[in-house]
N, CA, C and O of each residue as an XYZ file, in Angstrom:
940
protein
N     162.395     20.916     10.126
C     162.557     20.220      8.854
C     163.199     21.162      7.832
O     162.980     22.373      7.871
N     163.978     20.608      6.934
C     164.657     21.440      5.947
C     163.674     22.189      5.062
O     163.913     23.339      4.694
N     162.545     21.522      4.714
C     161.590     22.196      3.849
C     161.005     23.417      4.549
O     160.768     24.439      3.906
N     160.769     23.326      5.855
C     160.244     24.457      6.605
C     161.237     25.596      6.644
O     160.855     26.757      6.501
N     162.526     25.278      6.839
C     163.550     26.310      6.851
C     163.663     26.980      5.496
O     163.832     28.197      5.407
N     163.570     26.183      4.442
C     163.659     26.742      3.099
C     162.482     27.669      2.827
O     162.649     28.726      2.218
N     161.275     27.270      3.283
C     160.107     28.104      3.075
C     160.232     29.415      3.840
O     159.878     30.479      3.332
N     160.744     29.327      5.078
C     160.924     30.537      5.873
C     161.894     31.493      5.201
O     161.674     32.704      5.180
N     162.979     30.934      4.647
C     163.958     31.768      3.961
C     163.335     32.418      2.733
O     163.588     33.586      2.438
N     162.506     31.637      2.011
C     161.866     32.161      0.818
C     160.937     33.316      1.152
O     160.850     34.284      0.397
N     160.240     33.219      2.283
C     159.298     34.239      2.691
C     159.977     35.429      3.345
O     159.331     36.444      3.604
N     161.276     35.316      3.615
C     161.991     36.424      4.221
C     161.770     36.525      5.712
O     161.904     37.614      6.270
N     161.433     35.423      6.390
C     161.189     35.485      7.822
C     162.486     35.416      8.594
O     163.486     34.886      8.107
N     162.466     35.957      9.811
C     163.591     35.883     10.719
C     163.061     35.485     12.072
O     161.949     35.865     12.439
N     163.847     34.717     12.831
C     163.387     34.161     14.086
C     162.831     35.245     14.996
O     163.480     36.264     15.232
N     161.606     35.016     15.514
C     161.013     35.941     16.459
C     160.501     37.230     15.862
O     160.149     38.142     16.609
N     160.444     37.347     14.538
C     159.988     38.573     13.884
C     159.020     38.213     12.760
O     159.013     37.073     12.297
N     158.199     39.175     12.314
C     157.274     38.894     11.213
C     158.011     38.483      9.941
O     159.162     38.865      9.732
N     157.342     37.705      9.097
C     157.895     37.325      7.797
C     157.738     38.507      6.847
O     156.683     38.697      6.242
N     158.790     39.287      6.725
C     158.719     40.529      5.958
C     158.480     40.269      4.470
O     158.848     39.219      3.945
N     157.864     41.237      3.807
C     157.527     41.134      2.390
C     158.196     42.255      1.592
O     157.578     42.883      0.732
N     159.479     42.487      1.900
C     160.199     43.592      1.272
C     160.313     43.491     -0.230
O     160.434     44.511     -0.908
N     160.278     42.276     -0.772
C     160.385     42.117     -2.221
C     159.169     42.689     -2.940
O     159.209     42.884     -4.155
N     158.083     42.962     -2.205
C     156.887     43.539     -2.814
C     157.007     45.050     -3.015
O     156.215     45.643     -3.746
N     157.989     45.669     -2.372
C     158.191     47.096     -2.596
C     158.604     47.334     -4.040
O     159.084     46.425     -4.716
N     158.414     48.557     -4.506
C     158.732     48.878     -5.887
C     159.709     50.043     -5.958
O     159.594     51.001     -5.193
N     160.677     49.964     -6.881
C     161.616     51.081     -7.022
C     160.912     52.309     -7.576
O     159.890     52.207     -8.255
N     161.474     53.463     -7.277
C     160.909     54.696     -7.806
C     161.227     55.868     -6.905
O     161.832     55.712     -5.844
N     160.810     57.047     -7.343
C     161.025     58.284     -6.602
C     159.682     58.905     -6.262
O     158.784     58.966     -7.102
N     159.549     59.364     -5.027
C     158.301     59.978     -4.582
C     158.600     61.287     -3.867
O     159.574     61.395     -3.122
N     157.747     62.281     -4.105
C     157.846     63.577     -3.442
C     156.681     63.715     -2.467
O     155.542     63.380     -2.792
N     156.980     64.211     -1.270
C     155.956     64.393     -0.251
C     155.981     65.839      0.244
O     157.045     66.447      0.359
N     154.805     66.377      0.533
C     154.688     67.680      1.173
C     154.483     67.481      2.670
O     153.643     66.685      3.089
N     155.250     68.204      3.467
C     155.095     68.185      4.918
C     154.303     69.428      5.301
O     154.643     70.536      4.887
N     153.246     69.246      6.092
C     152.380     70.377      6.420
C     152.053     70.415      7.901
O     152.024     69.390      8.582
N     151.808     71.629      8.380
C     151.220     71.849      9.700
C     149.884     72.536      9.455
O     149.841     73.714      9.100
N     148.801     71.801      9.644
C     147.501     72.332      9.261
C     147.440     72.516      7.760
O     147.711     71.581      7.006
N     147.087     73.717      7.317
C     146.993     74.000      5.878
C     148.286     74.571      5.304
O     148.359     74.863      4.111
N     149.303     74.732      6.147
C     150.557     75.361      5.705
C     151.613     74.310      5.373
O     151.951     73.475      6.212
N     152.132     74.355      4.144
C     153.241     73.483      3.761
C     154.527     74.031      4.354
O     154.892     75.180      4.103
N     155.215     73.212      5.141
C     156.418     73.687      5.836
C     157.690     72.982      5.374
O     158.785     73.316      5.827
N     157.547     72.001      4.467
C     158.742     71.313      4.002
C     158.413     70.224      3.009
O     157.257     70.028      2.633
N     159.452     69.518      2.588
C     159.303     68.447      1.606
C     160.177     67.256      1.983
O     161.172     67.391      2.695
N     159.783     66.103      1.493
C     160.605     64.898      1.591
C     160.696     64.268      0.210
O     159.680     64.043     -0.447
N     161.905     63.989     -0.221
C     162.138     63.285     -1.479
C     162.680     61.902     -1.137
O     163.724     61.774     -0.498
N     161.965     60.881     -1.565
C     162.347     59.496     -1.243
C     162.585     58.707     -2.523
O     161.742     58.687     -3.419
N     163.745     58.058     -2.598
C     164.096     57.266     -3.778
C     164.453     55.851     -3.350
O     165.265     55.650     -2.446
N     163.838     54.873     -4.008
C     164.119     53.457     -3.755
C     164.661     52.853     -5.045
O     164.015     52.922     -6.091
N     165.846     52.261     -4.967
C     166.509     51.694     -6.135
C     166.901     50.253     -5.861
O     167.420     49.946     -4.787
N     166.660     49.363     -6.818
C     167.103     47.981     -6.686
C     168.619     47.927     -6.809
O     169.203     48.570     -7.682
N     169.258     47.150     -5.924
C     170.718     47.087     -5.897
C     171.160     45.696     -5.465
O     170.342     44.824     -5.170
N     172.473     45.515     -5.438
C     173.096     44.304     -4.901
C     174.053     44.728     -3.796
O     174.778     45.713     -3.941
N     174.057     43.994     -2.706
C     174.976     44.268     -1.607
C     175.450     42.943     -1.040
O     174.644     42.091     -0.667
N     176.759     42.777     -0.977
C     177.352     41.520     -0.514
C     176.798     40.337     -1.297
O     176.584     39.261     -0.740
N     176.565     40.544     -2.598
C     176.097     39.471     -3.459
C     174.633     39.127     -3.306
O     174.178     38.116     -3.841
N     173.868     39.966     -2.570
C     172.455     39.672     -2.334
C     171.591     40.827     -2.836
O     172.041     41.971     -2.877
N     170.334     40.521     -3.222
C     169.430     41.598     -3.625
C     169.202     42.560     -2.469
O     169.025     42.143     -1.325
N     169.208     43.836     -2.775
C     169.058     44.869     -1.743
C     168.227     46.018     -2.296
O     168.022     46.141     -3.503
N     167.757     46.853     -1.380
C     167.168     48.136     -1.740
C     168.119     49.239     -1.306
O     168.597     49.239     -0.171
N     168.392     50.164     -2.190
C     169.178     51.359     -1.880
C     168.155     52.488     -1.712
O     167.448     52.832     -2.660
N     168.077     53.060     -0.513
C     167.009     54.007     -0.181
C     167.613     55.333      0.270
O     168.478     55.366      1.145
N     167.155     56.414     -0.330
C     167.571     57.759      0.073
C     166.331     58.540      0.474
O     165.361     58.615     -0.281
N     166.369     59.122      1.672
C     165.279     59.967      2.169
C     165.881     61.332      2.490
O     166.710     61.456      3.391
N     165.458     62.353      1.746
C     166.011     63.699      1.900
C     164.886     64.643      2.311
O     163.939     64.858      1.553
N     164.993     65.199      3.501
C     163.947     66.041      4.062
C     164.457     67.468      4.257
O     165.559     67.691      4.758
N     163.616     68.434      3.844
C     163.929     69.844      4.048
C     162.743     70.535      4.706
O     161.594     70.340      4.310
N     163.045     71.353      5.729
C     162.014     72.092      6.448
C     162.472     73.535      6.666
O     163.658     73.850      6.580
N     161.506     74.390      6.950
C     161.800     75.777      7.338
C     162.725     76.463      6.343
O     163.764     77.012      6.710
N     162.317     76.419      5.059
C     163.089     77.081      3.992
C     164.535     76.598      3.924
O     165.441     77.363      3.595
N     164.738     75.327      4.238
C     166.066     74.731      4.124
C     166.926     74.837      5.353
O     168.045     74.324      5.359
N     166.436     75.496      6.418
C     167.250     75.594      7.627
C     167.400     74.227      8.297
O     168.370     73.989      9.016
N     166.426     73.319      8.055
C     166.586     71.912      8.449
C     166.771     71.111      7.174
O     165.899     71.118      6.305
N     167.887     70.425      7.054
C     168.210     69.650      5.853
C     168.829     68.339      6.303
O     169.931     68.320      6.851
N     168.113     67.236      6.070
C     168.601     65.937      6.531
C     168.452     64.900      5.420
O     167.392     64.766      4.809
N     169.532     64.176      5.176
C     169.543     63.159      4.117
C     170.040     61.844      4.693
O     171.167     61.752      5.179
N     169.184     60.825      4.633
C     169.543     59.482      5.083
C     169.693     58.567      3.871
O     168.829     58.533      2.995
N     170.794     57.833      3.832
C     171.042     56.872      2.763
C     171.196     55.498      3.407
O     172.139     55.254      4.160
N     170.259     54.607      3.101
C     170.282     53.263      3.675
C     170.393     52.219      2.576
O     169.865     52.391      1.477
N     171.086     51.139      2.892
C     171.075     49.931      2.078
C     170.544     48.822      2.967
O     171.062     48.585      4.059
N     169.493     48.134      2.488
C     168.844     47.103      3.295
C     168.652     45.845      2.449
O     168.579     45.914      1.222
N     168.571     44.707      3.117
C     168.266     43.463      2.401
C     166.885     43.585      1.761
O     165.947     44.071      2.394
N     166.762     43.152      0.524
C     165.526     43.397     -0.209
C     164.326     42.663      0.381
O     163.251     43.251      0.497
N     164.478     41.418      0.750
C     163.336     40.649      1.240
C     162.928     41.052      2.648
O     161.739     41.201      2.932
N     163.898     41.229      3.528
C     163.613     41.432      4.947
C     163.691     42.877      5.407
O     163.163     43.212      6.467
N     164.336     43.737      4.636
C     164.648     45.117      5.013
C     165.583     45.215      6.210
O     165.720     46.288      6.797
N     166.225     44.116      6.579
C     167.252     44.200      7.609
C     168.373     45.106      7.097
O     168.779     44.987      5.941
N     168.875     46.006      7.938
C     169.825     47.016      7.467
C     171.216     46.458      7.205
O     171.683     45.555      7.898
N     171.858     47.008      6.202
C     173.258     46.730      5.887
C     174.104     47.953      6.223
O     175.191     47.826      6.787
N     173.605     49.132      5.877
C     174.351     50.351      6.183
C     173.407     51.535      6.269
O     172.321     51.529      5.690
N     173.839     52.550      7.000
C     173.160     53.833      7.073
C     174.203     54.940      7.076
O     175.168     54.893      7.840
N     174.007     55.924      6.227
C     174.805     57.143      6.258
C     173.827     58.303      6.354
O     173.008     58.512      5.459
N     173.918     59.054      7.442
C     172.983     60.136      7.710
C     173.731     61.463      7.750
O     174.779     61.587      8.384
N     173.172     62.444      7.066
C     173.784     63.769      6.986
C     172.740     64.804      7.371
O     171.724     64.956      6.694
N     172.997     65.513      8.459
C     172.073     66.562      8.882
C     172.802     67.892      8.943
O     173.842     68.016      9.590
N     172.243     68.888      8.260
C     172.816     70.218      8.265
C     173.921     70.384      7.241
O     174.605     69.421      6.894
N     174.097     71.609      6.757
C     175.131     71.912      5.777
C     176.337     72.585      6.416
O     177.457     72.462      5.921
N     176.110     73.290      7.507
C     177.161     74.037      8.185
C     177.487     73.368      9.515
O     176.594     73.223     10.350
N     178.745     72.950      9.745
C     179.099     72.287     11.011
C     178.757     73.093     12.257
O     178.674     72.535     13.351
N     178.560     74.389     12.104
C     178.217     75.207     13.252
C     176.724     75.272     13.528
O     176.303     75.866     14.520
N     175.905     74.656     12.648
C     174.458     74.720     12.808
C     173.985     73.760     13.901
O     174.610     72.729     14.149
N     172.880     74.112     14.547
C     172.312     73.274     15.592
C     171.926     71.914     15.023
O     171.271     71.831     13.984
N     172.332     70.853     15.707
C     171.957     69.503     15.303
C     172.795     68.909     14.180
O     172.533     67.787     13.745
N     173.806     69.646     13.698
C     174.631     69.132     12.594
C     175.243     67.794     12.973
O     175.773     67.634     14.072
N     175.168     66.826     12.052
C     175.832     65.538     12.301
C     176.158     64.835     11.003
O     175.617     65.143      9.941
N     177.068     63.874     11.126
C     177.392     62.917     10.077
C     177.491     61.559     10.760
O     178.367     61.335     11.595
N     176.575     60.647     10.395
C     176.518     59.314     10.997
C     176.863     58.283      9.937
O     176.357     58.350      8.817
N     177.712     57.338     10.277
C     178.051     56.236      9.369
C     177.947     54.925     10.148
O     178.701     54.702     11.095
N     177.018     54.065      9.749
C     176.786     52.799     10.456
C     176.881     51.619      9.495
O     176.489     51.711      8.332
N     177.409     50.510     10.007
C     177.428     49.250      9.267
C     176.898     48.154     10.198
O     177.326     48.018     11.344
N     175.957     47.384      9.663
C     175.360     46.284     10.418
C     175.935     44.966      9.915
O     175.775     44.615      8.746
N     176.607     44.237     10.808
C     177.136     42.925     10.402
C     177.551     42.143     11.642
O     177.945     42.712     12.661
N     177.451     40.819     11.524
C     177.931     39.938     12.577
C     177.272     40.153     13.927
O     177.912     39.976     14.963
N     175.980     40.540     13.928
C     175.287     40.737     15.183
C     175.667     42.010     15.913
O     175.422     42.130     17.114
N     176.272     42.980     15.194
C     176.664     44.242     15.805
C     176.373     45.394     14.845
O     176.232     45.195     13.639
N     176.287     46.582     15.395
C     176.249     47.789     14.593
C     177.448     48.623     15.008
O     177.681     48.847     16.196
N     178.212     49.083     14.014
C     179.422     49.837     14.316
C     179.562     50.983     13.326
O     178.994     50.963     12.234
N     180.333     51.981     13.737
C     180.552     53.112     12.859
C     181.024     54.325     13.625
O     181.702     54.202     14.645
N     180.663     55.506     13.132
C     181.100     56.753     13.762
C     179.960     57.764     13.776
O     179.054     57.733     12.943
N     180.041     58.655     14.748
C     179.124     59.791     14.838
C     179.967     61.051     14.927
O     180.751     61.216     15.862
N     179.808     61.935     13.963
C     180.547     63.194     13.946
C     179.579     64.342     14.211
O     178.558     64.469     13.535
N     179.901     65.172     15.194
C     179.139     66.377     15.491
C     180.115     67.552     15.548
O     181.306     67.389     15.284
N     179.607     68.730     15.892
C     180.467     69.916     15.962
C     181.547     69.778     17.020
O     182.566     70.467     16.960
N     181.336     68.892     17.992
C     182.318     68.735     19.073
C     183.353     67.656     18.791
O     184.285     67.484     19.578
N     183.213     66.914     17.674
C     184.192     65.884     17.351
C     183.544     64.602     16.883
O     182.333     64.545     16.670
N     184.359     63.570     16.725
C     183.899     62.274     16.219
C     184.024     61.221     17.305
O     185.058     61.116     17.966
N     182.953     60.432     17.489
C     182.966     59.357     18.481
C     182.635     58.040     17.799
O     181.832     58.014     16.867
N     183.247     56.932     18.256
C     182.955     55.627     17.662
C     181.611     55.086     18.140
O     181.143     55.426     19.226
N     181.004     54.249     17.323
C     179.774     53.532     17.661
C     180.058     52.043     17.533
O     180.585     51.589     16.517
N     179.711     51.297     18.552
C     179.870     49.841     18.501
C     178.922     49.235     19.521
O     179.135     49.380     20.725
N     177.876     48.557     19.059
C     176.865     48.025     19.960
C     176.433     46.640     19.503
O     176.295     46.405     18.303
N     176.214     45.708     20.450
C     175.719     44.381     20.091
C     174.226     44.434     19.791
O     173.506     45.266     20.344
N     173.767     43.553     18.922
C     172.353     43.433     18.589
C     171.860     42.057     19.030
O     172.571     41.063     18.885
N     170.673     42.004     19.554
C     170.099     40.733     20.001
C     169.077     40.268     18.974
O     167.927     40.706     18.990
N     169.496     39.389     18.091
C     168.596     38.892     17.058
C     168.387     39.898     15.943
O     169.036     40.943     15.917
N     167.475     39.586     15.010
C     167.211     40.479     13.885
C     166.783     41.859     14.372
O     165.895     41.977     15.216
N     167.423     42.908     13.835
C     167.183     44.270     14.298
C     167.149     45.198     13.090
O     168.047     45.172     12.248
N     166.099     46.020     13.016
C     165.942     46.948     11.901
C     166.498     48.317     12.270
O     166.752     48.586     13.444
N     166.687     49.178     11.287
C     167.223     50.511     11.575
C     166.096     51.442     11.997
O     165.073     51.541     11.319
N     166.289     52.124     13.125
C     165.244     52.965     13.684
C     165.030     54.282     12.986
O     164.179     55.063     13.411
N     165.776     54.563     11.919
C     165.598     55.812     11.188
C     164.679     55.648      9.975
O     164.294     56.639      9.355
N     164.327     54.411      9.633
C     163.495     54.154      8.456
C     162.129     53.646      8.917
O     162.003     52.511      9.376
N     161.120     54.488      8.791
C     159.800     54.149      9.320
C     158.840     53.639      8.241
O     158.605     52.435      8.147
N     158.289     54.534      7.434
C     157.227     54.149      6.518
C     157.561     53.004      5.595
O     156.741     52.107      5.401
N     158.750     53.014      5.020
C     159.147     51.941      4.102
C     159.225     50.606      4.848
O     158.821     49.570      4.319
N     159.744     50.637      6.072
C     159.802     49.408      6.872
C     158.402     48.895      7.171
O     158.148     47.696      7.057
N     157.491     49.783      7.553
C     156.123     49.355      7.856
C     155.448     48.783      6.610
O     154.653     47.848      6.702
N     155.767     49.346      5.451
C     155.165     48.879      4.199
C     155.591     47.465      3.851
O     154.888     46.771      3.117
N     156.743     47.026      4.371
C     157.258     45.688      4.065
C     156.726     44.613      5.009
O     157.017     43.432      4.821
N     155.951     45.004      6.018
C     155.365     44.015      6.919
C     154.304     43.181      6.196
O     153.759     43.632      5.188
N     154.004     41.994      6.680
C     152.950     41.169      6.068
C     151.579     41.698      6.472
O     150.885     41.083      7.281
N     151.193     42.834      5.910
C     149.995     43.547      6.348
C     148.726     42.747      6.056
O     148.513     42.268      4.942
N     147.900     42.619      7.079
C     146.635     41.914      6.985
C     145.609     42.645      7.851
O     145.989     43.341      8.793
N     144.323     42.501      7.552
C     143.287     43.112      8.378
C     143.463     42.692      9.833
O     143.525     41.501     10.140
N     143.543     43.675     10.725
C     143.670     43.388     12.141
C     145.053     42.967     12.587
O     145.240     42.611     13.751
N     146.034     42.998     11.685
C     147.392     42.565     12.027
C     148.056     43.471     13.046
O     147.883     44.689     13.015
N     148.820     42.868     13.952
C     149.601     43.602     14.943
C     151.029     43.076     14.912
O     151.237     41.863     14.879
N     152.018     43.969     14.923
C     153.403     43.561     14.727
C     154.323     44.315     15.694
O     154.056     45.455     16.074
N     155.401     43.649     16.073
C     156.451     44.272     16.872
C     157.775     44.002     16.176
O     158.089     42.856     15.851
N     158.544     45.044     15.950
C     159.770     44.933     15.165
C     160.919     45.593     15.921
O     160.901     46.811     16.099
N     161.921     44.832     16.374
C     163.056     45.431     17.099
C     163.856     46.373     16.193
O     164.037     46.096     15.007
N     164.332     47.487     16.760
C     165.156     48.407     15.985
C     166.328     48.890     16.828
O     166.346     48.736     18.049
N     167.311     49.482     16.141
C     168.407     50.191     16.801
C     168.530     51.558     16.149
O     168.483     51.677     14.925
N     168.688     52.598     16.979
C     168.777     53.973     16.476
C     169.988     54.653     17.092
O     170.293     54.445     18.266
N     170.674     55.462     16.302
C     171.929     56.064     16.767
C     171.729     57.036     17.926
O     172.681     57.321     18.653
N     170.514     57.551     18.115
C     170.230     58.404     19.267
C     169.586     57.642     20.419
O     169.911     57.881     21.582
N     168.674     56.724     20.101
C     167.860     56.065     21.116
C     168.393     54.712     21.567
O     168.011     54.225     22.631
N     169.265     54.100     20.782
C     169.695     52.738     21.094
C     168.633     51.738     20.694
O     167.975     51.911     19.669
N     168.454     50.685     21.491
C     167.519     49.610     21.154
C     166.086     49.979     21.516
O     165.843     50.668     22.507
N     165.150     49.518     20.712
C     163.730     49.722     20.967
C     162.926     48.790     20.093
O     163.470     47.837     19.535
N     161.643     49.050     19.968
C     160.789     48.215     19.117
C     159.684     49.063     18.502
O     159.054     49.871     19.185
N     159.458     48.872     17.213
C     158.312     49.479     16.550
C     157.059     48.685     16.909
O     157.077     47.454     16.915
N     155.989     49.383     17.204
C     154.663     48.781     17.315
C     153.864     49.199     16.093
O     153.790     50.387     15.780
N     153.263     48.236     15.395
C     152.479     48.536     14.196
C     151.167     47.771     14.265
O     151.151     46.567     14.521
N     150.063     48.482     14.034
C     148.748     47.847     14.020
C     148.005     48.253     12.761
O     147.988     49.431     12.406
N     147.388     47.287     12.077
C     146.512     47.592     10.947
C     145.132     47.881     11.518
O     144.491     47.004     12.098
N     144.679     49.127     11.345
C     143.418     49.524     11.980
C     142.289     49.731     10.972
O     141.166     50.054     11.360
N     142.573     49.550      9.695
C     141.515     49.686      8.701
C     142.072     49.887      7.311
O     143.266     49.698      7.075
N     141.208     50.269      6.393
C     141.620     50.578      5.030
C     140.682     51.638      4.478
O     139.539     51.754      4.920
N     141.165     52.408      3.514
C     140.344     53.460      2.912
C     140.944     53.877      1.579
O     142.070     53.507      1.246
N     140.175     54.655      0.817
C     140.651     55.227     -0.432
C     141.350     56.552     -0.107
O     140.743     57.454      0.470
N     142.620     56.660     -0.479
C     143.414     57.845     -0.155
C     143.658     58.657     -1.422
O     144.077     58.109     -2.442
N     143.399     59.951     -1.360
C     143.627     60.836     -2.502
C     145.119     61.072     -2.698
O     145.828     61.390     -1.744
N     145.599     60.917     -3.932
C     146.988     61.178     -4.301
C     146.986     62.025     -5.577
O     145.941     62.174     -6.210
N     148.141     62.583     -5.964
C     148.182     63.387     -7.194
C     147.741     62.619     -8.440
O     147.322     63.236     -9.420
N     147.827     61.288     -8.424
C     147.431     60.493     -9.595
C     146.058     59.843     -9.427
O     145.661     59.015    -10.248
N     145.337     60.209     -8.380
C     144.014     59.635     -8.163
C     143.915     58.907     -6.832
O     144.879     58.851     -6.068
N     142.733     58.346     -6.561
C     142.526     57.652     -5.304
C     143.178     56.273     -5.325
O     143.164     55.576     -6.340
N     143.758     55.891     -4.165
C     144.484     54.630     -4.037
C     143.960     53.885     -2.807
O     143.830     54.468     -1.730
N     143.659     52.590     -2.976
C     143.247     51.760     -1.849
C     144.438     51.568     -0.915
O     145.516     51.165     -1.350
N     144.239     51.856      0.363
C     145.367     51.860      1.294
C     145.033     51.160      2.594
O     143.896     51.178      3.066
N     146.075     50.533      3.167
C     146.021     50.085      4.549
C     146.201     51.312      5.443
O     146.976     52.210      5.114
N     145.504     51.353      6.549
C     145.690     52.398      7.547
C     146.346     51.756      8.765
O     145.820     50.805      9.343
N     147.503     52.294      9.143
C     148.279     51.738     10.244
C     148.398     52.744     11.376
O     148.433     53.954     11.147
N     148.460     52.237     12.587
C     148.938     53.009     13.726
C     150.313     52.461     14.049
O     150.454     51.264     14.299
N     151.341     53.320     14.048
C     152.713     52.822     14.143
C     153.609     53.824     14.830
O     153.382     55.033     14.774
N     154.657     53.286     15.496
C     155.641     54.143     16.119
C     156.454     53.404     17.146
O     156.385     52.179     17.247
N     157.228     54.151     17.911
C     158.116     53.546     18.906
C     157.518     53.542     20.307
O     158.013     52.841     21.189
N     156.451     54.325     20.521
C     155.783     54.384     21.813
C     154.337     53.947     21.615
O     153.571     54.663     20.970
N     153.937     52.789     22.152
C     152.563     52.295     21.933
C     151.489     53.282     22.368
O     150.351     53.201     21.905
N     151.837     54.213     23.251
C     150.862     55.189     23.724
C     150.781     56.422     22.822
O     149.884     57.250     22.981
N     151.713     56.544     21.878
C     151.744     57.725     21.006
C     152.088     57.299     19.583
O     153.186     57.562     19.093
N     151.143     56.644     18.931
C     151.380     56.118     17.596
C     150.926     57.110     16.529
O     149.940     57.828     16.697
N     151.677     57.127     15.424
C     151.306     57.936     14.266
C     150.409     57.121     13.346
O     150.292     55.905     13.498
N     149.784     57.787     12.404
C     148.863     57.132     11.469
C     149.516     57.111     10.083
O     149.793     58.162      9.504
N     149.756     55.918      9.564
C     150.408     55.754      8.261
C     149.433     55.190      7.240
O     148.533     54.422      7.580
N     149.623     55.583      5.983
C     148.809     55.089      4.872
C     149.733     54.382      3.883
O     150.669     54.986      3.359
N     149.469     53.107      3.630
C     150.303     52.279      2.759
C     149.432     51.704      1.637
O     148.417     51.064      1.912
N     149.818     51.927      0.381
C     149.050     51.411     -0.749
C     148.960     49.894     -0.686
O     149.977     49.217     -0.535
N     147.757     49.360     -0.800
C     147.565     47.914     -0.683
C     148.241     47.159     -1.838
O     148.852     46.114     -1.616
N     148.138     47.670     -3.042
C     148.646     46.940     -4.208
C     150.154     47.074     -4.372
O     150.836     46.085     -4.643
N     150.682     48.281     -4.212
C     152.094     48.527     -4.516
C     152.969     48.640     -3.280
O     154.195     48.631     -3.391
N     152.358     48.747     -2.100
C     153.055     48.967     -0.833
C     153.783     50.321     -0.788
O     154.701     50.498      0.012
N     153.390     51.253     -1.618
C     154.005     52.576     -1.541
C     153.521     53.296     -0.288
O     152.344     53.230      0.066
N     154.444     53.982      0.375
C     154.074     54.840      1.493
C     153.374     56.077      0.937
O     153.970     56.838      0.175
N     152.099     56.282      1.318
C     151.323     57.394      0.791
C     151.393     58.622      1.687
O     151.177     59.741      1.223
N     151.692     58.420      2.962
C     151.800     59.547      3.869
C     151.564     59.135      5.303
O     151.342     57.962      5.605
N     151.618     60.134      6.194
C     151.359     59.874      7.608
C     150.849     61.143      8.273
O     150.940     62.236      7.715
N     150.315     60.979      9.466
C     149.961     62.112     10.310
C     150.447     61.818     11.716
O     150.284     60.709     12.225
N     151.051     62.832     12.344
C     151.569     62.718     13.706
C     151.225     64.016     14.427
O     151.941     65.009     14.299
N     150.129     64.010     15.183
C     149.665     65.229     15.810
C     149.303     66.250     14.743
O     148.556     65.922     13.822
N     149.807     67.478     14.833
C     149.452     68.501     13.846
C     150.238     68.397     12.534
O     149.947     69.121     11.582
N     151.221     67.510     12.480
C     152.085     67.396     11.301
C     151.591     66.272     10.398
O     151.288     65.176     10.870
N     151.513     66.548      9.101
C     151.161     65.527      8.118
C     152.197     65.505      7.003
O     152.880     66.496      6.742
N     152.296     64.346      6.351
C     153.116     64.216      5.150
C     152.289     63.467      4.116
O     151.755     62.395      4.401
N     152.184     64.028      2.921
C     151.355     63.439      1.875
C     152.105     63.463      0.545
O     152.938     64.337      0.306
N     151.799     62.493     -0.316
C     152.335     62.502     -1.674
C     151.987     63.814     -2.360
O     150.870     64.315     -2.229
N     152.950     64.370     -3.094
C     152.771     65.659     -3.762
C     153.284     65.553     -5.193
O     154.015     64.613     -5.507
N     152.924     66.487     -6.067
C     153.478     66.506     -7.419
C     154.999     66.587     -7.372
O     155.545     67.287     -6.519
N     155.706     65.883     -8.275
C     157.184     65.850     -8.243
C     157.830     67.231     -8.271
O     158.922     67.408     -7.731
N     157.170     68.220     -8.897
C     157.764     69.545     -9.006
C     158.044     70.204     -7.672
O     158.908     71.076     -7.580
N     157.318     69.794     -6.628
C     157.522     70.405     -5.325
C     158.909     70.095     -4.785
O     159.443     70.862     -3.983
N     159.511     68.967     -5.216
C     160.809     68.545     -4.716
C     161.929     68.798     -5.711
O     163.018     68.247     -5.550
N     161.701     69.611     -6.730
C     162.704     69.799     -7.787
C     164.048     70.269     -7.249
O     165.090     69.901     -7.793
N     164.044     71.075     -6.191
C     165.296     71.626     -5.679
C     166.127     70.579     -4.945
O     167.277     70.848     -4.598
N     165.578     69.400     -4.702
C     166.314     68.373     -3.985
C     166.941     67.369     -4.953
O     167.604     66.426     -4.521
């Protein structure tokens, strides 16, 4: 029925995927400390800005991560549909020196059921062109994507993704509880998620219930937590 289709569009749903709630995200800048045990080993600066893309509401998202005193430096710039977080573009920059290990420049555009672009490494530039089967999210954006899911107590979700290194896959996300999480501005009520690309090896994410802000995650010995903005001043 037309009314059902209109309601689905309003809710941001896509066939065979959860009805995403990306419009509930909020613009702003957040600084995170990356730690191994009690040692801070890096920072992540994340900025979400409201934008327009192809005449539609979008989120412009920049995630800039630095580790090991800057020897690892990676900046991802994504533009995604605001309601669904379906990707429009990704530009990824890793490393400052083309001779450094892992240096790359990735440029992707999602349109017409395909992802296309280029991958530049120290050995040269190669084209990217791959078909997508149905709605597909970008595999480089984790916490923000999980925050846009229709999170509910006991909810379980599967979200198809495409990644420039891994190709096609699916995120598994489970809501396993809620708790008060300490942040620089005080305690925040949060959803606790188990999420990742391998159901047998899921990370633990904390998402603010009211604002859907990503508060942090833990993956084995590595954690990322909200930190005072001054920690990311150099970024």
